[in-house]
Backbone bond lengths (Angstrom), bond angles and torsions (degrees), N, CA, C in turn:
res aa  C-N    CA-C-N  psi(-1)  N-CA   C-N-CA  omega(-1)  CA-C   N-CA-C  phi
1 M - - - 1.478 - - 1.524 111.47 -
2 A 1.261 117.62 124.73 1.493 123.05 -179.20 1.509 109.89 -83.61
3 H 1.343 113.09 135.97 1.479 119.85 174.08 1.547 110.58 -118.47
4 P 1.315 117.35 134.26 1.454 117.29 -178.40 1.498 110.66 -62.81
5 G 1.399 112.79 137.81 1.484 121.51 -179.89 1.511 115.23 73.50
6 V 1.346 119.30 2.68 1.426 122.52 175.90 1.510 110.79 -100.09
7 V 1.357 118.22 127.17 1.425 118.01 -174.35 1.521 113.88 -119.27
8 A 1.344 117.48 -6.93 1.424 117.98 -177.76 1.568 109.78 -151.69
9 Q 1.258 115.96 152.24 1.415 119.20 172.23 1.557 110.98 -138.29
10 R 1.401 114.45 126.23 1.383 120.51 176.68 1.469 108.68 -121.58
11 G 1.321 117.65 114.18 1.416 120.77 -172.49 1.512 112.26 55.74
12 G 1.348 117.65 -122.26 1.437 119.70 -179.05 1.595 111.25 -99.21
13 E 1.300 116.17 9.63 1.423 120.74 -178.68 1.534 110.14 -107.64
14 R 1.328 114.51 150.66 1.443 120.60 176.30 1.511 110.86 -124.10
15 V 1.319 113.16 139.04 1.495 120.69 179.51 1.488 107.75 -109.40
16 A 1.337 117.37 119.71 1.469 122.27 179.21 1.574 109.59 -75.92
17 D 1.304 114.03 149.50 1.508 116.69 -178.16 1.495 111.20 -60.10
18 R 1.325 120.16 -32.01 1.462 123.36 179.28 1.521 110.36 -62.61
19 V 1.312 119.44 -25.61 1.468 122.11 179.72 1.517 106.83 -71.90
20 Y 1.288 119.97 -44.96 1.458 120.49 177.82 1.528 110.52 -59.94
21 R 1.320 117.14 -43.30 1.524 121.07 -179.93 1.461 109.65 -61.51
22 R 1.298 119.55 -46.58 1.493 123.51 -175.11 1.512 110.00 -65.07
23 I 1.332 116.78 -47.42 1.489 121.57 -177.72 1.509 108.15 -60.11
24 A 1.297 116.81 -47.32 1.452 121.55 -178.17 1.532 112.57 -62.89
25 A 1.367 116.05 -44.25 1.434 119.16 -177.17 1.486 110.86 -68.08
26 R 1.371 117.92 -40.45 1.475 118.72 176.37 1.518 112.64 -63.89
27 A 1.349 118.93 -41.15 1.407 123.28 178.93 1.521 110.20 -58.78
28 A 1.346 115.61 -47.88 1.466 123.09 -176.41 1.522 107.62 -63.55
29 A 1.314 118.43 -46.10 1.480 123.88 -178.82 1.516 110.25 -61.18
30 D 1.363 117.75 -43.62 1.415 118.28 177.90 1.541 113.13 -66.00
31 A 1.285 116.53 -36.97 1.464 121.00 -178.28 1.532 109.95 -69.27
32 L 1.343 119.02 -30.29 1.481 124.02 -177.36 1.515 110.01 -89.21
33 A 1.295 121.01 -12.30 1.474 122.39 -177.32 1.470 115.36 -53.76
34 P 1.297 122.93 -40.61 1.489 120.43 177.39 1.472 116.31 -61.76
35 A 1.363 114.01 -30.86 1.457 118.97 179.79 1.557 112.54 -68.89
36 W 1.282 117.76 -20.79 1.437 124.11 -177.50 1.530 111.47 -93.50
37 Q 1.348 118.20 -7.74 1.443 120.96 178.90 1.515 110.24 -56.62
38 G 1.406 113.10 140.35 1.410 118.37 -177.59 1.568 115.67 83.63
39 R 1.241 113.97 -0.86 1.463 120.53 172.61 1.523 112.33 -116.02
40 P 1.366 114.16 155.01 1.471 116.30 -178.88 1.536 110.61 -58.97
41 G 1.255 119.46 141.02 1.452 124.39 176.30 1.549 112.32 72.25
42 T 1.316 113.73 -167.08 1.475 118.73 -178.57 1.532 112.20 -112.28
43 G 1.359 116.29 7.66 1.443 121.01 -177.28 1.494 110.69 89.48
44 P 1.339 115.31 152.36 1.492 118.37 -179.23 1.567 111.59 -64.42
45 Y 1.304 114.46 145.43 1.438 122.20 -177.47 1.545 108.06 -75.36
46 P 1.370 117.59 132.70 1.489 119.70 179.63 1.536 112.03 -62.43
47 K 1.312 113.72 148.07 1.483 119.23 171.46 1.519 106.29 -104.50
48 V 1.341 116.48 136.14 1.450 121.28 -175.63 1.498 111.31 -134.62
49 S 1.318 113.16 137.52 1.519 117.40 168.83 1.487 107.06 -116.08
50 A 1.406 115.09 151.85 1.415 122.50 -175.90 1.491 107.59 -131.66
51 L 1.302 118.56 133.67 1.429 126.60 177.54 1.498 110.19 -122.19
52 L 1.369 116.15 111.66 1.474 119.89 177.57 1.524 113.26 -96.39
53 S 1.276 116.15 128.71 1.447 122.43 179.35 1.542 108.58 -145.25
54 H 1.374 113.20 126.81 1.438 121.35 178.64 1.530 113.82 50.60
55 G 1.265 117.29 42.70 1.438 121.75 176.77 1.513 117.35 78.18
56 R 1.287 114.85 10.06 1.461 120.81 177.78 1.532 110.27 -128.96
57 V 1.349 115.51 151.29 1.470 119.90 -178.05 1.473 113.67 -113.49
58 R 1.235 120.23 143.51 1.472 125.67 172.47 1.531 108.22 -116.95
59 L 1.304 117.27 132.51 1.477 121.31 -175.95 1.524 110.41 -111.22
60 T 1.366 114.50 148.04 1.446 121.60 167.59 1.532 107.17 -125.81
61 L 1.368 113.17 120.07 1.460 117.97 179.61 1.527 109.68 -104.46
62 H 1.356 116.53 131.15 1.455 122.14 172.66 1.480 107.39 -108.25
63 L 1.390 116.40 114.88 1.406 121.51 -173.26 1.578 114.33 -117.25
64 E 1.284 117.29 148.71 1.452 123.87 168.42 1.477 102.95 -114.72
65 L 1.360 114.50 129.29 1.472 118.99 -177.61 1.477 116.54 -122.16
66 P 1.323 117.69 154.05 1.518 116.47 176.61 1.517 108.77 -72.08
67 F 1.371 112.38 155.61 1.457 117.85 179.42 1.537 104.99 -142.13
68 P 1.324 119.90 138.37 1.472 124.78 2.40 1.535 110.50 -76.38
69 S 1.327 111.58 148.64 1.466 121.69 174.75 1.481 109.73 -166.03
70 D 1.284 118.16 169.26 1.450 120.79 174.62 1.551 106.93 -84.79
71 V 1.322 114.98 90.57 1.428 124.48 -172.42 1.495 110.31 -55.88
72 G 1.349 120.12 -45.76 1.463 123.92 -177.07 1.524 109.69 -63.77
73 T 1.273 119.93 -40.85 1.469 122.82 -178.07 1.554 107.25 -67.33
74 L 1.316 114.79 -46.38 1.468 117.73 -176.85 1.569 110.65 -62.19
75 A 1.386 115.69 -42.00 1.499 120.87 176.62 1.526 110.89 -58.39
76 R 1.356 117.40 -45.69 1.429 120.98 -179.64 1.526 110.68 -66.91
77 T 1.292 118.63 -39.06 1.499 122.56 -178.37 1.534 108.01 -63.15
78 A 1.320 117.89 -42.09 1.489 123.95 -179.33 1.536 108.95 -65.35
79 R 1.326 113.05 -49.81 1.519 121.33 -178.03 1.573 109.95 -57.68
80 D 1.318 113.15 -50.66 1.513 120.48 -175.30 1.504 108.28 -61.34
81 A 1.338 119.28 -45.75 1.484 123.60 -179.59 1.498 111.73 -63.33
82 A 1.320 116.93 -42.27 1.458 123.27 179.98 1.522 109.30 -62.52
83 C 1.344 118.81 -50.23 1.469 123.52 -176.98 1.519 111.83 -65.33
84 R 1.331 116.36 -43.24 1.482 121.83 -178.69 1.513 108.25 -64.34
85 T 1.340 117.19 -48.60 1.541 121.06 -176.04 1.485 111.08 -64.61
86 V 1.373 118.02 -45.48 1.478 118.64 179.56 1.515 110.51 -60.23
87 T 1.298 119.35 -42.75 1.475 120.03 179.68 1.505 110.15 -66.72
88 E 1.359 119.64 -43.30 1.451 120.68 -179.31 1.507 116.84 -64.17
89 L 1.353 116.27 -35.59 1.456 121.56 -176.33 1.460 114.16 -89.24
90 T 1.335 116.72 -29.76 1.538 118.41 -178.47 1.517 112.06 -107.33
91 G 1.296 120.32 -20.79 1.434 121.50 -174.02 1.536 113.64 78.21
92 T 1.276 114.06 3.44 1.513 120.73 179.18 1.554 111.07 -88.66
93 P 1.217 120.38 123.63 1.468 122.86 -179.10 1.558 108.23 -66.39
94 V 1.309 115.94 141.09 1.486 120.92 175.88 1.513 104.92 -103.41
95 T 1.364 114.63 120.56 1.460 119.79 -177.04 1.518 111.79 -81.05
96 G 1.263 114.86 -20.46 1.497 116.84 -179.40 1.547 108.08 171.78
97 A 1.342 112.36 167.52 1.431 118.37 -179.23 1.591 106.81 -150.72
98 D 1.351 111.05 132.24 1.486 117.10 176.12 1.473 103.80 -102.01
99 V 1.379 113.78 146.45 1.466 121.62 176.93 1.476 106.61 -120.31
100 I 1.323 117.77 127.39 1.385 126.06 174.85 1.519 110.04 -116.73
101 V 1.333 116.84 117.58 1.466 118.17 177.91 1.510 108.41 -90.82
102 D 1.334 116.29 107.38 1.451 123.86 -174.88 1.478 114.11 -78.57
103 R 1.372 116.21 -29.60 1.486 118.02 -173.45 1.501 108.80 -158.49
104 L 1.298 120.19 147.12 1.467 125.09 169.20 1.513 107.11 -111.51
105 H 1.268 117.23 136.15 1.468 125.79 -178.67 1.546 107.43 -104.63
106 P 1.349 117.95 107.51 1.432 118.35 179.17 1.514 111.70 -71.86
107 A 1.326 114.19 150.02 1.533 120.74 175.41 1.497 109.01 -60.28
108 A 1.301 114.89 144.00 1.530 119.28 177.55 1.478 109.16 -63.05
109 A 1.343 117.15 139.78 1.481 119.62 177.38 1.484 106.89 -71.13
110 G 1.337 116.08 137.75 1.426 118.05 -175.01 1.452 106.76 -144.76
């Protein structure tokens, strides 16, 4: 039986799709926090979508990153943290994660 907003079922518990999104976004934000040090604020919060299929979840992370920085390394760091944390906290395997860098934030001229 399908339930609106429910994307997974483990035993008698159900995990809503928004839970995967929130866990992944928080993990990515925490992983990126050191890159934002020395800049105003903590950096934009990542936007995440999650697609559950056959008991596995696939993530898409939309990131805004500081610049200059090693964009590839930051993207991998955020992706790896999101995948690891989702699996650890929900028990749902992550089959993959796409990272889209939507914007680069240049350092303030000083």
